[in-house]
C-alpha positions, 0 to 999 in steps of 0.5 A: 009722257013715257015712263022710263021705269015701267019700260025697263027689261028688269028692275032687280039684279041678284048679286053674290049668293043672297044679295041684290040691287033693285032700282026702286025709283028714278027722277025724272020718271016721266019724259016726253014720248019723243025722247024716251030716256032720262037723258032729256033732263040733262039737256033740259038743265044745260040749256037753261044755262045757255040762254040764247045760245041754245039755238046753236045746240042742235043735237042732244047727244052732242051736248051731253058728250060735250058736258061730260068731256068738259066736266060740266057736271051740274046738269047730270045732278038733275037725275036721281036714282033710288035703289034697294040693296042687300049686301054683306056688311063688309061690302056696305062699309066700303060702299058707305065711303061714298058720302054723296048719297042718302042712305037708310040702313036696316037697324040692328038696334031695333030689329033682329039681324037675319041669319044670312051670311055671304059665303064665297064659292070655293073657286073665288077664295083669292090669294093675297097679291104680292103687289096689291096690299088690299086684295088679290086676283089669283086663286088660292090652293083648293085645300086652303080654300075649303078649310077657310070656307069650313071654318067660315061656316062654323063661325057663322053658325056659332056666332049667330047661336051666341047672338040669339042666346044672349038676346033671349037672356035680355042683352040689348040688340044693339050690343048683342050684334057685336058678336056677329061677323062682317059677312052678315047681310044688311040692306038699305035704301040708297038715293044718289044723283047721276053725277055722283053715281058715275063717280061711284061706278068709276071707282067700284066698277074698276078692276082694282075694286074688290070683286064683291063690291064690283058685282053690285056696281056693275049691276047698278050700271046695267040697271041705269044704262037703258034710262040714260044711254047717252050719258053712259056712252059718254061716261064710258068714252071720257071717264078716266076709270073707263076707256079714257085717261088723263095726262100730266104736264110731264106726260104731254111734254114727253108726247111732244118730244116723241111725236113732234112734226108728225101729221095728226090723224082724225078722231073716230067721231062724227061730232064736229066740236069734238074733232075741233077740240082734238085738232086744238090739242094736237096742235098744242102737242106739236103735231102737224095740223092741216 
C-alpha cells in the first residue's frame, strides 16, 4: 500500500505573519500502490452504485470528471481531510460560516489567549471599494496606512495589558477576553470531506473573498492537490467559481439567437463522453451538428 500523506512534498504552509495550515491526516491514507492518489476512493465508491455497469467504465479519470461535471457529489464525500489551522479571529469568524465541517477551537474560557496579533504589511492596507461594500482591492495612501498600523499596534499592546491585568485581579478568563481585538490569533482542528471542501475552496479562493482568508484557502488547495490531483483538475475545469460558469435559461436563449445556424466546434478534450455531451448541448442551442 502507498501512504499518500507521508509522500507529500510538504504538510504545512505558513499564512499571513503568524498563521499556518497543516494537513494532519487524510482518509484514505493508504491506497493501492498502482493508484498512488486518494482519487482511488472516489472511483471505488462510485462503482458500487454502478453495479454491473462498471464494465463500461474503463478510465478512472473519465469517471471522476463525469461525476464532477454532473454534480454527483456523494463519491467525493468518501475522502476526508483533517487540518490544524492558526488564523486571526476575524478570519475564523468567516471560516466558521461553512458549517459542514467538524471543528474544535482553542478555548479562551479555559486557556490564556496568546499575545499574538495579525498585523498586515503597510502595502496591504486596502482602500474601501466604491462598488464592493465588503472590501477593497486598491491600496490606500501610505500615510493613512502607516497611521492605521501604528494605532493597531498601540491598541493590541494596550488591550492585552488590560486583559492580563484583570485576569491577575481575578476576572474570569471567559469575560476578560472580551477586551481583546479581532486580529488576535486563534487556532483549531478542522475536518471536512472533499465535496464540502471544494465548496469552501470555491468561495474562499475566489477573487471576491477577503484576501486574508483567501491565503488560507489557497494553502489548503496546494496541500490537497497532490493527494487528489484528478479531482482537483476536474473541479478547476467545471466549478463555476473556477474556470467554468453556469448559464441561465435567458442566457441560453440569447446564445441560440446569436449563434443559430452556425457550425459547432469540438471541445478541447479527448474524452468521448464529454464530447458527446457537448454535441447534445450545442444541438439544443441551435448550432449545426455534423
